[in-house]
C-alpha positions in Angstrom: -7.4 17.7 -14.6 -10.5 17.9 -16.3 -11.6 20.9 -18.7 -14.9 23.2 -17.1 -17.9 23.3 -19.8 -16.8 27.4 -19.8 -13.1 25.8 -20.8 -14.8 23.6 -23.3 -17.0 26.3 -24.9 -14.1 28.6 -25.1 -11.9 25.6 -27.1 -14.9 25.5 -29.1 -15.2 29.0 -30.5 -11.0 28.7 -30.7 -11.8 25.7 -33.0 -14.0 27.3 -34.9 -12.3 30.2 -36.0 -9.8 28.4 -36.6 -11.1 26.7 -39.1 -13.7 29.0 -40.8 -13.1 29.3 -44.5 -12.0 25.7 -44.5 -15.3 23.7 -44.7 -13.5 20.3 -44.5 -12.2 20.6 -41.1 -15.6 21.8 -39.6 -16.8 18.4 -39.4 -13.7 17.2 -37.7 -14.0 20.1 -35.3 -17.2 19.1 -34.3 -16.1 15.2 -33.6 -13.6 16.0 -31.6 -15.5 18.6 -29.4 -18.4 15.9 -29.3 -16.0 13.6 -28.1 -14.1 15.5 -25.4 -17.4 16.3 -24.2 -18.5 12.6 -24.2 -14.8 11.8 -22.4 -15.3 14.6 -19.8 -18.9 13.5 -18.5 -17.9 10.0 -18.2 -15.0 10.4 -16.3 -16.5 13.1 -14.1 -19.3 10.6 -13.6 -17.9 7.4 -12.9 -16.7 8.1 -9.3 -19.1 11.2 -9.1 -20.7 11.4 -5.4 -19.0 8.2 -4.4 -17.7 9.3 -0.5 -17.7 5.7 0.3 -15.2 5.1 3.1 -13.2 2.1 2.6 -10.5 0.3 4.1 -7.2 0.1 1.9 -5.1 -3.4 2.0 -2.0 -2.9 0.2 0.3 -6.5 -0.3 3.3 -5.6 -2.6 3.0 -9.5 -4.6 0.3 -11.2 -5.9 0.1 -13.9 -3.7 -0.2 -11.8 -0.6 -3.9 -10.5 -1.7 -5.1 -13.6 -4.2 -6.7 -14.9 -1.0 -8.4 -11.9 -0.5 -9.0 -11.2 -4.2 -10.6 -14.2 -4.4 -12.9 -14.2 -1.3 -14.0 -10.7 -1.6 -17.2 -9.2 -3.8 -15.5 -7.1 -6.4 -17.7 -3.9 -7.6 -15.3 -2.4 -10.0 -11.4 -2.9 -10.6 -9.5 0.6 -11.6 -5.8 0.8 -13.0 -3.4 3.6 -11.9 0.2 3.8 -12.1 0.1 -0.1 -13.2 -1.5 -1.2 -10.2 -4.8 -2.5 -10.2 -7.1 -1.7 -7.4 -10.2 -3.8 -6.4 -12.8 -2.1 -5.3 -15.8 -3.8 -3.1 -16.8 -5.7 0.1 -15.4 -8.4 2.2 -16.5 -9.4 5.4 -19.0 -6.5 5.2 -16.5 -3.8 5.0 -16.0 -1.6 1.9 -12.8 -2.2 0.9 -10.2 -1.2 -1.8 -7.6 -4.3 -2.6 -3.8 -3.7 -4.5 -0.6 -5.5 -5.1 1.7 -2.6 -5.2 5.0 -4.4 -6.3 7.7 -4.5 -4.5 9.9 -1.6 -3.2 9.3 1.9 -1.4 8.5 4.1 -4.5 5.8 1.7 -5.8 4.5 1.2 -1.7 4.9 5.2 -1.2 2.6 5.5 -4.5 0.1 3.2 -4.1 -0.4 4.6 -0.3 -1.1 7.8 -1.5 -3.7 6.4 -4.1 -5.5 4.9 -1.9 -6.2 7.7 0.7 -6.7 10.1 -2.2 -8.5 8.5 -4.9 -10.0 5.6 -3.2 -10.9 7.3 0.1 -9.6 4.7 2.4 -9.7 6.2 6.0 -7.4 3.4 7.5 -4.5 1.2 5.5 -3.5 -2.7 6.3 -0.3 -3.7 4.9 -0.3 -7.4 4.3 2.7 -9.5 3.3 5.7 -11.5 4.4 9.2 -10.2 5.9 12.1 -11.3 7.3 12.9 -12.5 11.3 15.3 -10.3 13.2 14.3 -11.8 16.5 15.6 -15.0 17.5 12.2 -15.8 19.4 10.5 -15.2 15.9 10.4 -18.1 13.7 8.9 -18.9 10.2 5.3 -18.4 10.0 5.5 -16.5 13.1 3.8 -13.0 12.9 4.5 -9.7 13.5 2.3 -6.6 14.1 3.8 -3.1 14.0 3.9 -0.6 16.9 5.7 1.6 14.8 7.8 1.5 11.0 11.8 2.7 10.2 13.5 3.0 6.9 16.5 1.6 7.7 18.4 2.6 4.4 17.4 6.1 4.3 20.9 8.0 6.1 21.5 11.5 5.9 23.8 11.6 8.9 26.6 13.2 7.5 24.6 16.2 7.4 23.5 15.9 11.0 20.2 14.2 11.0 20.2 10.7 13.0 19.9 7.6 10.6 16.6 7.0 9.6 15.5 10.6 10.3 13.6 11.9 7.7 15.1 15.5 7.3 13.2 18.6 9.0 10.4 16.5 10.4 11.8 15.3 13.5 11.0 11.8 12.9 12.5 8.3 12.1 9.9 6.2 13.0 6.1 6.2 12.4 3.7 4.7 15.0 1.0 2.2 13.8 -2.6 2.9 15.1 -2.7 0.9 18.4 -6.5 -0.1 18.1 -5.7 -1.6 14.7 -2.7 -3.1 15.9 -4.5 -5.0 19.2 -7.0 -5.9 16.6 -4.4 -7.4 14.0 -2.7 -9.3 17.1 -6.1 -10.7 18.1 -6.9 -12.2 14.6 -3.8 -13.8 14.5 -3.6 -15.4 18.3 -7.6 -16.5 18.2 -7.8 -17.7 14.2 -4.1 -18.6 13.2 -3.3 -21.7 15.1 0.4 -22.5 15.7 1.9 -19.4 15.1 3.5 -17.1 17.6 2.3 -13.4 17.1 4.3 -10.5 18.5 4.1 -6.7 18.4 7.0 -4.4 17.5 9.2 -2.4 15.0 9.1 -3.1 11.5 12.4 -2.3 9.4 11.9 -1.1 6.0 14.7 -1.0 3.1 15.0 -1.2 -0.8 17.3 -4.2 -0.3 16.9 -8.4 0.8 18.4 -8.9 3.9 20.2 -12.2 3.6 23.4 -11.7 5.5 24.1 -11.7 9.5 26.5 -8.7 8.9 23.3 -6.5 7.2 20.9 -8.0 10.1 23.1 -6.7 12.7 23.7 -3.4 11.3 19.7 -3.0 11.2 19.1 -4.4 14.5 22.3 -2.0 16.0 21.1 1.0 14.6 17.2 0.5 14.9 16.5 -2.6 16.7 12.8 -4.2 15.2 11.3 -7.4 14.9 11.2 -8.1 11.1 13.0 -6.5 7.6 10.8 -5.9 4.8 10.6 -3.5 1.7 7.4 -1.3 2.0 6.3 -1.0 5.5 8.0 2.4 6.2 7.0 4.0 3.2 3.2 3.3 3.6 3.5 4.2 7.2 5.2 7.9 6.1 2.5 8.3 3.3 -0.2 7.6 6.3 1.7 9.9 9.1 1.4 12.6 6.2 -1.8 11.8 5.4 -3.2 11.4 9.2 -4.6 8.1 8.3 -4.4 5.2 11.0 -2.5 2.1 9.9 -1.1 -1.2 10.8 1.4 -3.7 9.2 0.9 -7.4 9.4 4.3 -9.6 8.2 4.5 -13.2 8.3 7.9 -14.7 8.6 9.4 -16.2 5.3 12.8 -16.1 6.4 15.4 -15.7 8.8 17.1 -12.9 7.0 20.4 -14.3 7.2 22.7 -16.1 4.9 19.8 -18.9 4.7 17.0 -16.4 4.2 17.0 -17.1 -0.3 16.7 -20.8 0.5 14.0 -20.2 3.1 12.3 -17.4 1.5 11.8 -19.6 -2.0 10.0 -22.4 0.3 7.8 -20.5 3.1 6.8 -17.4 1.2 3.9 -18.8 -0.8 2.6 -20.5 2.8 3.6 -17.1 4.8 1.7 -14.8 2.2 -1.0 -16.8 2.6 -1.6 -16.7 6.0 -0.7 -13.0 6.4 -3.9 -12.3 4.3 -6.2 -14.9 6.0 -4.9 -12.9 9.2 -6.5 -9.6 7.8 -9.5 -11.8 6.8 -10.0 -12.5 10.2 -9.3 -9.0 11.2 -11.7 -7.4 9.2 -14.6 -9.7 10.8 -13.7 -8.1 13.7 -13.2 -4.4 12.9 
């Protein structure tokens, strides 16, 4: 929190009285006060009056955002919580683009920063996922209708599996208009890929066994699984910000997942980023 000029003046008085009688410290005190005033002005004015409404675009890994970053006109970057936010324009839209890192904690922190610091009025999450539906092959797409956290379980004390206590919710709905635009972008511009709309299941796990997959399906259903969407969805719900998740399938979330992921993740990540770019063009 920045000091006000009144607080700074008060601090100056304290410093003054603390150094009276010790002339050697007066020079250091004056320099310190000037430095604080200068830093306050710089930080306070860096985004002063910046009320630009942006689209926040989040990917967990570098190759999920690289194509978007290369294509955008970057006005400036800012690093917060070890995440570098790229702020600028793409396809004529004001955006903030970031790699959040894997997992729900990273994703949740990132979404909140997007909304509160970069004034994101909608969020698009792009990336890869494991298929949980036999009709979805590798490099096909899922666009979210809602997202759940399959590893959140306080059922022993009376809540449903996945339910966030005292909210009455275990799934968080994507914005229908954004979802429609995302599905349209994939179907019109990404050749050779199927797109399905449905639930995305999130947990801090890489799903690579039929047993894990069957457990998630029996509890929640869903079309695919990932490690970030559910957290982003919950933050957007709490902030009343519309969101959509676009995921390209990198593996089948079964015993072959590790091998498939290594081969197809880079391709799926780039295709998902391309879908976002096409989506921006029709928003």
